[in-house]
C-alpha angles and dihedrals in degrees: 000000000000117000126203120219130197114224113193137177093044125160112261085235095056112123132210091245093054090050093046091050093049093049095043087069088079103033150317114326109207097178144007126190119185105199115230136189107258094220101046103022088227119142113258090214100257139082142184121233123193115208122200097241143009094255093057089046093054091046090050090052094049096045103039107033101105092011114142116240117169090349092304125113108232126229111214123177141141108287118246123224113272113260121227114248120209120223091226092247097260137102094226098083122227093039094123090202094300121135109244123205119207 
């Protein structure tokens, strides 16, 4: 069964291809998603890598957690399920659920 990994502390210039080639050293990579800022399109410095099976995922964590890529020590761990975020319930944006007084 496929397993998704979180890869943090990436260089902002790291590409999907570079990440795929690195993780392919331990097993089949089925998907790479570099997370970017929706306004600027610039990388946020982390990605998700989906490995084809649990064994390859565990090997990737052991081998690449702390691995240096572009002079940065990577953080590699099993990805956690995405948490739902509320909009705060107002139309003013950025309220995070707090009552604002104008």
